[in-house]
Every structure is written in structure tokens, then in C-alpha cells.
C-alpha positions as semicolon CSV with decimal commas, in nm:
position;residue;x (nm);y (nm);z (nm)
1;M;3,961;16,897;-13,865
2;S;3,629;16,756;-13,745
3;T;3,564;16,761;-13,372
4;G;3,273;16,520;-13,369
5;T;3,071;16,269;-13,563
6;N;2,750;16,074;-13,532
7;E;2,820;15,772;-13,308
8;K;2,505;15,599;-13,433
9;N;2,627;15,599;-13,792
10;G;2,986;15,519;-13,704
11;M;3,169;15,206;-13,596
12;R;3,508;15,154;-13,440
13;E;3,784;15,020;-13,660
14;G;3,944;14,722;-13,488
15;R;4,250;14,682;-13,712
16;E;4,574;14,691;-13,518
17;D;4,771;14,856;-13,802
18;L;4,540;15,159;-13,813
19;K;4,619;15,444;-13,573
20;C;4,593;15,820;-13,562
21;P;4,906;15,995;-13,708
22;E;4,849;16,291;-13,473
23;C;4,810;16,133;-13,128
24;G;4,883;15,764;-13,199
25;S;4,543;15,647;-13,073
26;K;4,396;15,327;-13,215
27;E;4,040;15,432;-13,132
28;I;3,938;15,509;-13,489
29;L;3,576;15,581;-13,579
30;R;3,436;15,501;-13,923
31;D;3,154;15,720;-14,054
32;P;3,002;15,542;-14,358
33;V;2,760;15,830;-14,433
34;R;3,033;16,092;-14,479
35;G;3,296;15,841;-14,592
36;E;3,541;15,947;-14,322
37;L;3,781;15,784;-14,075
38;I;3,801;15,994;-13,757
39;C;4,016;15,965;-13,448
40;S;3,780;15,950;-13,151
41;N;4,057;16,079;-12,921
42;C;4,169;16,402;-13,090
43;G;3,904;16,440;-13,364
44;L;4,146;16,430;-13,660
45;V;3,985;16,331;-13,991
46;I;4,234;16,070;-14,114
47;T;4,067;16,022;-14,453
48;D;3,753;16,152;-14,620
49;H;3,745;15,929;-14,930
50;L;3,621;15,593;-14,805
51;V;3,461;15,374;-15,069
52;D;3,115;15,247;-14,976
53;M;3,109;14,876;-15,066
54;G;2,735;14,841;-15,000
55;P;2,446;14,872;-15,248
56;E;2,354;15,205;-15,401
57;W;1,999;15,181;-15,262
58;R;1,867;15,216;-14,909
59;A;1,593;15,014;-14,737
60;F;1,408;15,112;-14,422
61;T;1,192;14,800;-14,373
62;H;1,248;14,426;-14,406
63;E;1,003;14,412;-14,699
64;E;1,196;14,682;-14,887
65;L;1,522;14,499;-14,819
66;E;1,390;14,171;-14,963
67;K;1,230;14,345;-15,262
68;R;1,545;14,534;-15,363
69;A;1,798;14,259;-15,299
70;R;1,956;14,115;-15,613
71;V;2,047;13,775;-15,471
72;G;1,832;13,471;-15,404
73;A;1,813;13,216;-15,126
74;P;2,126;13,012;-15,041
75;S;2,172;12,678;-15,212
76;S;2,016;12,381;-15,036
77;F;2,034;12,003;-15,076
78;R;1,661;11,988;-15,003
79;F;1,577;12,101;-15,355
80;A;1,651;11,888;-15,659
81;D;1,829;12,177;-15,833
82;K;1,979;12,304;-15,503
83;G;1,780;12,624;-15,557
84;L;2,012;12,734;-15,840
85;S;1,807;12,644;-16,147
86;T;1,754;12,861;-16,454
87;T;1,396;12,958;-16,536
88;I;1,294;13,074;-16,883
89;S;0,993;13,303;-16,868
90;W;0,671;13,201;-17,045
91;S;0,625;13,554;-17,177
92;D;0,644;13,609;-17,556
93;R;0,818;13,946;-17,518
94;D;1,187;14,031;-17,489
95;A;1,362;14,236;-17,216
96;H;1,255;14,563;-17,378
97;G;0,887;14,461;-17,395
98;R;0,884;14,402;-17,771
99;K;0,694;14,101;-17,907
100;L;0,907;13,813;-18,034
101;S;0,888;13,703;-18,392
102;P;0,723;13,365;-18,464
103;S;1,059;13,199;-18,533
104;K;1,204;13,335;-18,207
105;R;0,897;13,221;-18,012
106;A;0,938;12,869;-18,149
107;Q;1,308;12,871;-18,059
108;I;1,240;12,992;-17,702
109;Y;0,967;12,729;-17,667
110;R;1,213;12,452;-17,757
111;L;1,478;12,592;-17,522
112;R;1,223;12,615;-17,240
113;R;1,111;12,255;-17,293
114;W;1,466;12,115;-17,292
115;N;1,556;12,328;-16,991
116;V;1,276;12,161;-16,793
117;R;1,369;11,814;-16,918
118;T;1,740;11,834;-16,841
119;M;1,712;12,024;-16,513
120;V;1,681;11,733;-16,266
121;K;1,621;11,358;-16,240
122;R;1,265;11,252;-16,177
123;S;1,363;11,006;-15,902
124;L;1,556;11,275;-15,717
125;T;1,275;11,529;-15,747
126;D;1,004;11,293;-15,622
127;G;1,221;11,166;-15,338
128;L;1,310;11,512;-15,208
129;I;0,947;11,624;-15,225
130;E;0,846;11,323;-15,015
131;L;1,140;11,379;-14,778
132;N;1,038;11,740;-14,717
133;R;0,678;11,633;-14,657
134;I;0,776;11,375;-14,391
135;A;1,024;11,617;-14,230
136;S;0,757;11,889;-14,207
137;Q;0,512;11,656;-14,033
138;L;0,784;11,550;-13,789
139;S;0,888;11,916;-13,731
140;V;1,258;11,840;-13,765
141;S;1,521;12,115;-13,787
142;N;1,658;12,254;-14,113
143;E;2,005;12,115;-14,036
144;L;1,865;11,765;-14,003
145;R;1,666;11,806;-14,327
146;E;1,982;11,909;-14,511
147;T;2,163;11,599;-14,383
148;A;1,872;11,373;-14,479
149;A;1,861;11,527;-14,829
150;L;2,235;11,470;-14,869
151;I;2,195;11,103;-14,768
152;Y;1,912;11,064;-15,021
153;R;2,123;11,226;-15,294
154;K;2,404;10,977;-15,228
155;A;2,153;10,693;-15,252
156;V;2,031;10,821;-15,591
157;E;2,388;10,863;-15,721
158;K;2,469;10,500;-15,628
159;R;2,134;10,382;-15,769
160;L;2,021;10,242;-15,436
161;T;1,667;10,374;-15,477
162;R;1,577;10,130;-15,754
163;G;1,326;9,869;-15,647
164;Y;1,227;10,049;-15,325
165;P;0,930;10,280;-15,258
166;V;1,024;10,649;-15,274
167;S;0,856;10,721;-14,940
168;A;1,040;10,433;-14,768
169;M;1,381;10,555;-14,887
170;A;1,302;10,916;-14,785
171;A;1,190;10,800;-14,438
172;A;1,508;10,592;-14,401
173;A;1,720;10,897;-14,488
174;I;1,547;11,102;-14,217
175;Y;1,592;10,822;-13,963
176;L;1,966;10,794;-14,034
177;A;2,010;11,173;-14,034
178;S;1,855;11,189;-13,687
179;R;2,109;10,931;-13,571
180;L;2,394;11,139;-13,714
181;H;2,271;11,448;-13,528
182;R;2,241;11,252;-13,199
183;I;1,869;11,334;-13,174
184;P;1,728;10,994;-13,273
185;R;1,360;10,925;-13,328
186;P;1,190;10,587;-13,296
187;L;1,153;10,422;-13,635
188;D;0,781;10,367;-13,573
189;E;0,732;10,742;-13,530
190;I;0,882;10,810;-13,874
191;V;0,688;10,522;-14,033
192;E;0,362;10,679;-13,910
193;H;0,412;10,970;-14,150
194;A;0,561;10,771;-14,440
195;K;0,353;10,620;-14,719
196;A;0,531;10,289;-14,674
197;S;0,530;9,991;-14,440
198;R;0,770;9,946;-14,152
199;K;0,920;9,647;-14,332
200;D;1,007;9,856;-14,641
201;V;1,155;10,139;-14,433
202;S;1,366;9,892;-14,231
203;K;1,495;9,738;-14,555
204;C;1,594;10,080;-14,686
205;V;1,773;10,163;-14,360
206;R;1,978;9,843;-14,383
207;V;2,062;9,907;-14,751
208;L;2,179;10,263;-14,683
209;I;2,394;10,159;-14,388
210;R;2,554;9,877;-14,587
211;K;2,607;10,053;-14,920
212;L;2,692;10,409;-14,819
213;Q;2,978;10,288;-14,598
214;Q;2,918;10,568;-14,349
215;D;2,920;10,549;-13,973
216;F;2,568;10,603;-13,840
217;P;2,603;10,588;-13,458
218;R;2,350;10,364;-13,289
219;P;2,108;10,551;-13,061
220;T;2,128;10,482;-12,689
221;A;1,850;10,505;-12,434
222;K;2,004;10,823;-12,286
223;H;1,964;11,003;-12,621
224;F;1,586;10,956;-12,602
225;V;1,543;11,077;-12,243
226;P;1,545;11,460;-12,298
227;R;1,290;11,446;-12,580
228;F;1,053;11,203;-12,406
229;A;1,081;11,404;-12,083
230;A;0,999;11,729;-12,266
231;E;0,687;11,576;-12,423
232;L;0,580;11,439;-12,084
233;N;0,650;11,778;-11,917
234;L;0,892;11,630;-11,663
235;S;1,143;11,839;-11,468
236;P;1,523;11,836;-11,522
237;Y;1,558;11,651;-11,191
238;I;1,356;11,359;-11,330
239;Q;1,573;11,358;-11,643
240;R;1,890;11,337;-11,431
241;L;1,736;11,060;-11,226
242;A;1,642;10,865;-11,541
243;I;1,992;10,903;-11,690
244;E;2,149;10,786;-11,362
245;I;1,921;10,481;-11,367
246;L;2,028;10,404;-11,725
247;D;2,397;10,445;-11,637
248;R;2,365;10,193;-11,356
249;A;2,158;9,960;-11,573
250;E;2,433;9,967;-11,836
251;K;2,698;9,878;-11,577
252;A;2,479;9,593;-11,454
253;G;2,443;9,459;-11,808
254;I;2,065;9,506;-11,825
255;T;2,062;9,719;-12,141
256;A;2,227;9,466;-12,375
257;G;1,996;9,367;-12,660
258;K;1,710;9,590;-12,544
259;D;1,526;9,853;-12,749
260;P;1,661;10,199;-12,648
261;S;1,315;10,358;-12,667
262;G;1,168;10,101;-12,428
263;L;1,456;10,142;-12,184
264;A;1,426;10,521;-12,186
265;A;1,051;10,494;-12,132
266;A;1,093;10,257;-11,836
267;A;1,368;10,473;-11,682
268;L;1,142;10,780;-11,700
269;Y;0,855;10,583;-11,549
270;V;1,071;10,474;-11,254
271;A;1,224;10,823;-11,217
272;G;0,876;10,976;-11,213
273;I;0,768;10,747;-10,931
274;L;1,083;10,818;-10,727
275;G;1,076;11,193;-10,794
276;G;0,707;11,247;-10,729
277;E;0,615;11,328;-11,092
278;R;0,446;11,006;-11,184
279;R;0,318;10,944;-11,537
280;T;0,109;10,644;-11,638
281;Q;0,257;10,362;-11,844
282;R;0,014;10,443;-12,123
283;Q;0,124;10,809;-12,138
284;I;0,491;10,712;-12,155
285;A;0,429;10,431;-12,406
286;E;0,248;10,668;-12,644
287;V;0,532;10,920;-12,635
288;A;0,801;10,651;-12,680
289;H;0,604;10,465;-12,950
290;V;0,629;10,134;-12,766
291;T;0,366;9,915;-12,603
292;E;0,266;9,928;-12,239
293;V;0,387;9,569;-12,207
294;T;0,737;9,679;-12,309
295;V;0,740;9,957;-12,049
296;R;0,615;9,714;-11,785
297;N;0,876;9,447;-11,864
298;R;1,167;9,694;-11,868
299;Y;1,036;9,845;-11,543
300;K;1,037;9,503;-11,373
301;E;1,395;9,436;-11,486
302;L;1,517;9,774;-11,358
303;T;1,348;9,744;-11,018
304;K;1,464;9,387;-10,976
305;K;1,835;9,441;-11,037
306;L;1,895;9,801;-10,924
307;N;1,884;9,964;-10,583
308;L;1,668;10,263;-10,682
309;K;1,657;10,421;-10,336
310;D;2,034;10,465;-10,341
311;I;2,008;10,644;-10,675
312;R;1,748;10,888;-10,546
313;N;1,949;10,959;-10,230
314;L;2,266;11,009;-10,436
315;L;2,105;11,272;-10,663
316;S;1,930;11,444;-10,371
317;S;2,265;11,499;-10,200
318;K;2,422;11,663;-10,508
């Protein structure tokens, strides 16, 4: 019988069917170093033949762990081969270090060449490289990149990429992925980093929406508010004020047919004035990727049809 064990190396077994045969306690401690199951109540060693399912090696630093691991990175849609390709070494020696015969070298050379040729489609490879480049410059999340890569793969499978610039189709995939994740970006912002015109990117967006038969929710002005406010360094109170202004504008029918980015920009401009955190129209227009004229026109419509003082008083009382 063992009266104690190292708590640091042990962990409690949470299975309900496991209990101590001596005292009936379910507080069982597992010691992976000694391979024992121990009752933490009475100290009974229930078993001393636990099988260690971990690797036979130990690592004390993160670098050692990565160096000794025998598995690679998880599969990803962002790579043409999903990160699971086979690579034939360019060395002319076998696994034991012996030099290959001339006939074997010629055979390996042919296998290596066909492995490269049959690995992936050229259109898919080029498109995903361009997609990753645009996504990196936009600093989008990995989840959004995966979704964009999946959209692009579907477009290649249905042969929708033919006749369109690779960069335009990649930018369209990122734009639609941002809509799916409810963190939309203005199309002009994505076009800035694409090697294609706005006209080509817009065409690709329409083709993907029509042919993929997938629901890509339309962005609303309220979806743009948190991001624009963060870039303008505005407080949460101003964000709430802007969203309340947009809610009332929607009920009044002002938002119909208007660009969501312009509406969000105007709402933040008005909220900044009311909340004492004023930003210039130029600052807001640059962040929202719209013109100052658009901000000014939307601002006039909001101030003309809404009672903004009531909105400020309502939020102040909450």
C-alpha cells in the first residue's frame, strides 16, 4: 500500500465507474510516472500496471517538442495540396545512405517529375497563393482565410475561374468569406490590395453568388460600426449611440438603398458629435473607404429625419 504520491505528476480520474474497492471513494489519482492508480482517500494502490499511451521520448522545451514530433501540421484548405502532399527527396542515396545505381536514379527522377506534375492544378495553386497574399495584407483571421480558400476551391471545381483574373477571383472569395463570418469589409478596401480592377472583382463576386448557390448574407451598417469605431479609437458608448441611430434610421426607412459603409460612417460621425468624441469627416471617410461627400450626405439625411437629442438622452439614462 502506498500512502502518498506526487500531486504534480498525478491527475484525478473523473470516470464515474471507477472507485476504490477499499473505501468506495471516487477520488482516484493517476500517477503516469509510476503507472499507478491510487485512492487519494485511503492511499490504496488500485493498479500498478497502467499503460502509457504517450510517446517514448520526453521533451522539456517547445523546440524539443517540435523537433521530436512525428506528425506534421493539420490539413488546410489554404494550400493547394491541403498540406498533405508527398515529397520525393532530391538526394541520390537511399534510406541507408548508400548511393543509388544509375538505373534507380533515372527511375526516381521520373517518379519525382510525375509527382510534381500530378500533385495539384496550376489554376488552384496560383489562386491560393494570391488569396493568401491578399489575406495577409488585410490581416484577416485564419478562420476567414480557410473559408475564402474553400470558396475558391468550389469555384475551381465548377470551372468558374476561367476567363477571370486570378487576383480578382481570389479577392472576391475573401469578400464573400467576410460576409459569411459577419465581419464584412468594404469592397474597395479589398480591391486596394488586389492586382485587379474593381470592375473585375465585382464581376467575380456576382458570378460566385449566382453559380455557387450559397447564401452570402448582405452586410448591414451595424456590422461595420465596431470595426470602424476601433480604428477611430472611439469608446463603446459612441458605438452604442451609433447603433441606436442606425436602428432608428432603419425604422424610419432611411437606410433603404444606401451603402452600408456610408451609413455606418455617418452614424459614427453623428454619435461622435453627440458623445463629445468628434472625428472629422475626412478621418471617418478614410477608415470607411467612402468619400467625404457620402459621409456629408448621409449625415444630412440622419439629422433631418431623426430626433438625435432623444437618442442621446435615452442612452444616458440606461
